[in-house]
C-alpha positions as CSV (number, residue, x, y, z in Angstrom):
1,X,95.2,40.9,130.1
2,X,91.7,39.7,129.2
3,X,91.1,39.3,125.5
4,X,87.3,39.6,125.9
5,X,86.2,42.8,124.2
6,X,89.4,43.1,122.2
7,X,88.8,42.8,118.4
8,X,90.9,40.0,116.8
9,X,92.3,42.5,114.4
10,X,93.6,44.8,117.2
11,X,97.3,44.7,118.0
12,X,98.0,44.7,121.7
13,X,101.6,44.5,123.0
14,X,102.2,41.7,125.5
15,X,103.3,44.2,128.2
16,X,100.2,46.4,127.8
17,X,97.3,46.0,130.3
18,X,93.7,46.0,128.9
19,X,91.3,45.5,131.8
20,X,88.3,43.3,131.5
21,X,85.3,45.2,130.2
22,X,87.3,47.5,127.9
23,X,86.3,47.5,124.2
24,X,89.1,47.7,121.6
25,X,88.2,48.1,118.0
26,X,89.6,46.6,114.8
27,X,92.9,47.9,113.7
28,X,93.6,49.5,117.1
29,X,97.2,49.4,118.3
30,X,98.0,49.4,122.0
31,X,101.7,49.9,122.6
32,X,104.1,48.6,125.2
33,X,103.2,49.3,128.9
34,X,100.1,51.2,127.9
35,X,97.1,50.9,130.3
36,X,93.4,50.7,129.2
37,X,90.8,50.8,132.0
38,X,87.7,48.6,132.3
39,X,85.2,51.3,131.1
40,X,87.2,52.5,128.1
41,X,86.1,52.2,124.5
42,X,88.7,52.5,121.7
43,X,87.1,52.8,118.3
44,X,88.6,51.4,115.1
45,X,92.1,52.4,114.2
46,X,93.0,54.1,117.6
47,X,96.7,54.1,118.5
48,X,98.0,54.2,122.0
49,X,101.7,54.7,122.0
50,X,103.9,53.1,124.7
51,X,103.0,54.2,128.3
52,X,99.8,55.9,127.3
53,X,97.2,55.8,130.1
54,X,93.5,55.8,129.3
55,X,90.9,55.2,132.1
56,X,87.4,56.2,133.2
57,X,84.3,56.1,131.1
58,X,86.2,57.3,128.1
59,X,85.6,56.9,124.4
60,X,88.3,57.6,121.7
61,X,86.9,58.0,118.2
62,X,88.3,56.4,115.1
63,X,91.9,57.0,114.3
64,X,92.6,59.0,117.5
65,X,96.1,58.8,119.0
66,X,97.5,59.1,122.5
67,X,101.2,59.6,123.0
68,X,103.5,58.4,125.8
69,X,102.6,59.4,129.4
70,X,99.5,61.2,128.5
71,X,96.7,60.8,131.1
72,X,93.3,60.5,129.6
73,X,90.1,60.0,131.5
74,X,91.3,60.4,135.1
75,X,89.0,61.8,137.8
76,X,88.7,65.6,137.9
77,X,90.8,67.9,140.1
78,X,87.6,69.1,141.8
79,X,87.0,68.6,145.5
80,X,83.2,68.3,144.9
81,X,83.7,65.2,142.7
82,X,82.4,62.1,144.6
83,X,83.0,59.3,142.2
84,X,79.9,59.7,140.0
85,X,80.0,57.9,136.7
86,X,80.8,60.8,134.4
87,X,82.3,60.6,131.0
88,X,84.9,61.8,128.4
89,X,84.5,61.6,124.7
90,X,87.3,62.3,122.2
91,X,86.5,62.6,118.5
92,X,88.0,60.9,115.5
93,X,91.6,61.6,114.5
94,X,92.3,63.8,117.5
95,X,95.9,63.6,118.7
96,X,96.9,63.9,122.4
97,X,100.6,64.4,122.8
98,X,103.0,63.5,125.6
99,X,102.1,64.4,129.3
100,X,98.8,66.0,128.4
101,X,95.9,65.5,130.9
102,X,92.3,65.3,130.0
103,X,89.7,64.6,132.8
104,X,86.2,63.3,132.9
105,X,83.3,65.5,133.7
106,X,81.5,66.2,136.9
107,X,77.8,65.8,137.9
108,X,77.5,69.6,138.4
109,X,78.9,70.3,135.0
110,X,76.7,68.1,132.9
111,X,78.8,64.9,133.4
112,X,80.8,65.2,130.2
113,X,84.1,66.4,129.0
114,X,84.1,66.5,125.2
115,X,86.8,67.0,122.6
116,X,85.8,67.0,118.9
117,X,87.4,65.6,115.8
118,X,90.8,66.4,114.2
119,X,92.1,68.3,117.3
120,X,95.7,68.6,118.3
121,X,96.3,68.6,122.1
122,X,100.0,69.2,122.4
123,X,102.5,68.2,125.2
124,X,101.7,69.1,128.7
125,X,98.2,70.6,128.0
126,X,95.6,70.4,130.8
127,X,92.0,70.0,129.8
128,X,89.9,70.1,133.0
129,X,86.5,68.6,133.8
130,X,83.4,69.5,131.7
131,X,85.3,71.4,129.0
132,X,83.6,71.4,125.6
133,X,86.1,71.6,122.7
134,X,85.0,71.8,119.1
135,X,86.6,70.3,116.0
136,X,90.0,71.2,114.6
137,X,91.1,73.0,117.8
138,X,94.8,73.3,118.6
139,X,95.9,73.6,122.2
140,X,99.7,74.4,122.2
141,X,102.2,73.0,124.6
142,X,101.4,73.5,128.3
143,X,98.2,75.5,127.8
144,X,95.7,75.0,130.5
145,X,91.9,75.0,130.4
146,X,90.1,75.2,133.7
147,X,86.7,73.6,134.3
148,X,83.7,74.2,132.1
149,X,85.7,76.1,129.4
150,X,84.2,76.1,125.9
151,X,86.4,76.3,122.8
152,X,84.8,76.7,119.3
153,X,85.8,75.0,116.1
154,X,89.1,75.9,114.6
155,X,90.3,78.0,117.6
156,X,94.0,78.0,118.7
157,X,95.2,78.5,122.3
158,X,98.9,79.3,122.5
159,X,101.5,77.8,124.6
160,X,101.4,78.4,128.4
161,X,98.2,80.3,128.0
162,X,95.7,79.9,130.9
163,X,91.9,80.0,130.4
164,X,89.8,80.7,133.5
165,X,86.8,78.4,134.4
166,X,83.6,79.0,132.5
167,X,85.2,81.1,129.8
168,X,84.0,80.7,126.2
169,X,86.4,81.0,123.3
170,X,84.6,81.5,120.0
171,X,85.3,79.6,116.8
172,X,88.4,80.6,114.8
173,X,89.8,82.7,117.7
174,X,93.5,82.9,118.2
175,X,94.8,83.2,121.8
176,X,98.5,84.0,122.0
177,X,101.0,82.3,124.3
178,X,101.2,83.2,127.9
179,X,97.9,84.9,127.8
180,X,95.7,84.9,131.0
181,X,92.1,84.7,129.7
182,X,89.5,85.5,132.2
183,X,86.7,86.7,129.9
184,X,84.9,85.4,126.8
185,X,86.7,85.8,123.4
186,X,84.5,86.6,120.4
187,X,84.6,84.3,117.3
188,X,87.8,85.0,115.3
189,X,89.1,87.3,118.0
190,X,92.8,87.9,118.2
191,X,94.0,87.9,121.8
192,X,97.6,88.4,123.0
193,X,99.6,89.6,126.0
194,X,99.8,88.5,129.6
195,X,96.6,90.5,130.3
196,X,94.8,88.9,127.3
197,X,94.0,92.0,125.3
198,X,91.7,91.8,122.3
199,X,93.8,93.2,119.5
200,X,91.5,92.6,116.5
201,X,90.4,89.8,114.3
202,X,92.2,86.6,113.4
203,X,92.4,87.6,109.7
204,X,94.8,84.8,108.9
205,X,92.3,82.3,110.3
206,X,89.5,83.9,108.2
207,X,91.6,83.7,105.0
208,X,92.7,80.1,105.7
209,X,89.0,79.2,106.0
210,X,88.7,80.2,102.3
211,X,86.1,82.9,102.9
212,X,85.3,85.5,100.3
213,X,86.5,89.1,100.6
214,X,82.9,90.1,101.2
215,X,82.6,87.8,104.2
216,X,85.9,89.0,105.7
217,X,84.9,92.6,105.0
218,X,81.6,92.1,106.8
219,X,83.5,90.7,109.9
220,X,85.8,93.7,109.8
221,X,82.9,96.1,109.7
222,X,81.2,94.2,112.6
223,X,84.4,94.5,114.6
224,X,84.5,98.3,114.0
225,X,80.9,98.5,115.3
226,X,82.0,96.6,118.4
227,X,85.0,98.8,118.9
228,X,83.6,102.3,118.2
229,X,79.9,102.0,118.8
230,X,78.0,103.6,121.7
231,X,76.5,101.7,124.6
232,X,77.6,98.5,126.3
233,X,79.3,95.7,124.4
234,X,76.1,93.7,124.3
235,X,74.2,96.8,122.9
236,X,76.8,97.2,120.2
237,X,76.6,93.6,119.3
238,X,72.8,93.8,119.1
239,X,73.1,96.5,116.5
240,X,75.1,94.3,114.1
241,X,73.3,93.7,110.8
242,X,71.3,90.5,110.7
243,X,70.9,88.1,107.8
244,X,73.7,89.6,105.6
245,X,76.6,87.5,106.7
246,X,76.7,84.0,108.3
247,X,79.8,84.9,110.4
248,X,78.3,88.1,111.7
249,X,75.1,86.3,112.6
250,X,77.3,83.8,114.5
251,X,79.0,86.6,116.2
252,X,75.7,88.2,117.3
253,X,74.5,84.8,118.6
254,X,77.7,84.2,120.5
255,X,77.5,87.6,122.3
256,X,73.8,87.2,123.1
257,X,74.2,83.7,124.5
258,X,74.1,83.1,128.2
259,X,77.6,83.3,129.8
260,X,79.1,83.3,133.3
261,X,81.8,85.8,132.1
262,X,82.1,89.3,130.6
263,X,83.8,89.8,127.3
264,X,87.2,90.9,126.2
265,X,86.3,94.0,124.3
266,X,88.2,96.0,121.7
267,X,88.4,99.0,124.1
268,X,90.4,97.2,126.7
């Protein structure tokens, strides 16, 4: 193991491998038999548990943790990938549990896979190339995100759920276990069942965010418009009131944004 690039206050187990060129910050702990590739950057206070594997042009933010046998920063499972120098960034305090896989991006997808701060990536989760995951997201055991998926702040994807490529999941949404999600999910949407049906709003998530009754009421009224209004889903969203509620404005913006997928709608 080369000590160049390893901060003197980092603790690296003698059996770990830190390749030349890697940067290891102060207070970082690299456990027994862990592997750190030559283009990896570990910020201050990162912890790699024994047998953690971090490679590629990968940066882990302050206080992030990687548990045994997780694979972080490997090349994507995309036949079009030709070795281009794409990247993976993981935000501060995010936790990646056992046997999870997180891949770098591809040139065609913007060259970056990104996970925000304070996320929990549970055991066996798969995060494919070019995914963009916000802050405080929870991906439950064995959930799978295909390439280019976007997940908004505070969303939860349940165990064994599968999310199709290019799908967007709005902030605060709750996707139940075993769901097969092939369409976009509105912010604070509540999705369940193998067919991924939109059942309503994630009211628990709204309350946990500490929102006022008026804000929650505005979102419930907006959902009723989406459910019972006339015209297409986009037409109904365009008729939502503007400027009266931050969350409703965010909902309008989410629906009007460009997307490669249709939406899960309340009528399905």
